[in-house]
C-alpha positions in Angstrom: 35.5 -55.6 25.7 32.8 -58.6 26.0 30.6 -59.6 23.3 27.2 -58.5 23.2 24.7 -61.3 22.9 22.8 -61.9 19.7 19.6 -60.6 19.5 16.3 -61.8 18.3 12.8 -60.9 17.6 11.4 -61.5 20.9 14.0 -59.5 22.3 13.8 -59.5 26.4 15.8 -56.5 26.4 13.3 -53.8 24.7 12.5 -52.2 28.1 9.3 -52.4 29.3 8.0 -49.0 29.6 8.5 -48.4 26.2 7.3 -51.5 24.6 3.9 -51.1 26.9 3.8 -47.1 25.4 4.3 -48.7 22.0 1.4 -51.1 22.1 -1.6 -49.0 23.7 -0.5 -46.2 21.2 1.5 -43.4 23.4 4.4 -43.3 21.8 5.0 -43.8 17.9 8.7 -45.2 16.6 10.7 -41.5 15.2 11.5 -42.5 12.0 10.6 -45.7 9.6 12.0 -47.8 6.9 9.8 -49.7 4.0 12.6 -52.1 2.3 9.4 -53.4 0.2 10.9 -53.9 -3.3 14.6 -53.7 -2.9 16.9 -56.7 -3.6 18.6 -58.4 -0.2 22.0 -56.4 -1.0 20.2 -53.4 -1.5 17.7 -54.1 1.5 21.1 -54.4 3.5 22.6 -51.5 3.0 19.5 -49.3 3.3 19.4 -50.9 6.8 22.9 -49.9 8.0 23.0 -46.6 6.7 19.0 -46.1 8.2 20.7 -47.1 11.6 23.5 -44.6 11.6 21.7 -42.4 10.5 19.1 -42.4 13.5 21.5 -43.1 15.4 23.8 -39.7 14.8 19.9 -38.0 15.4 20.2 -39.5 19.0 16.5 -41.6 17.9 15.4 -44.0 20.4 12.9 -46.4 18.7 12.5 -46.3 14.9 10.2 -48.7 12.8 11.6 -51.1 9.7 9.1 -52.4 6.9 10.8 -55.9 5.7 6.9 -56.8 5.0 6.0 -60.4 5.8 6.7 -61.7 2.2 4.4 -64.7 2.3 3.7 -66.6 -1.2 3.2 -69.7 -2.1 5.4 -71.5 -4.3 5.1 -75.4 -5.5 2.1 -75.7 -2.9 4.3 -74.6 -0.1 3.7 -71.3 2.4 7.6 -69.4 2.4 8.3 -66.7 4.0 10.1 -63.5 2.8 14.0 -63.6 2.2 14.5 -59.4 3.9 12.3 -60.8 6.9 14.5 -63.7 7.2 17.7 -62.4 7.1 17.4 -59.0 9.2 17.7 -59.5 12.6 21.3 -61.2 11.1 21.7 -58.1 9.6 21.0 -55.6 12.8 23.6 -58.6 15.0 26.0 -58.0 12.7 29.4 -55.8 13.8 28.8 -52.5 12.2 25.3 -51.9 13.1 25.2 -54.7 16.5 26.7 -51.4 18.8 24.1 -48.9 17.7 21.1 -51.7 18.6 19.7 -52.5 22.0 16.6 -54.6 21.2 14.2 -55.6 18.4 10.8 -57.4 18.5 7.9 -57.6 15.9 5.3 -54.3 15.8 2.4 -53.3 16.8 -0.5 -54.2 14.1 -1.1 -50.4 13.7 2.5 -50.2 12.6 3.0 -53.5 10.2 2.6 -56.4 12.9 4.3 -59.5 11.8 5.7 -57.6 8.5 7.5 -55.1 10.5 9.9 -54.6 13.3 10.7 -51.7 16.1 14.4 -51.7 16.6 15.3 -50.0 20.5 18.5 -47.9 20.1 21.3 -47.2 22.1 21.6 -43.7 23.7 24.9 -41.7 22.4 27.1 -41.1 25.7 26.2 -38.0 27.2 29.7 -37.3 26.9 29.8 -37.2 23.5 27.1 -34.9 23.2 28.0 -32.2 25.5 30.3 -29.4 24.2 33.5 -28.7 25.9 32.5 -25.1 25.4 29.1 -25.8 27.3 30.9 -27.4 30.3 31.5 -24.9 32.7 35.3 -24.1 33.8 36.5 -24.3 37.7 
């Protein structure tokens, strides 16, 4: 089994038609998760559970709001810790097999503080019941 390439927030694997439909507002994410106010550990667990649930429901595009997390500290502008860790969480083995691509969301869905996650479809064989298969 070959190892999946690492995801990045500007992932080119996000399919063009889906990306265009999201940008034009013709497609909305099928579910969303807001990580505001969570600790790093709680947010990581929430992302894993959300992805598992979304995959079980065979969703295609979901939105995860990390927040921008921008704050001024010691005269420097710092980014959010959840946002910084998010793509790394998607690259973990238990999540990676569920995720096809990730990219920053359109401003109407949170812009730089949110991400669209394109999920893999479950195999069609696992969606079919043996009873539904005609017997010859």
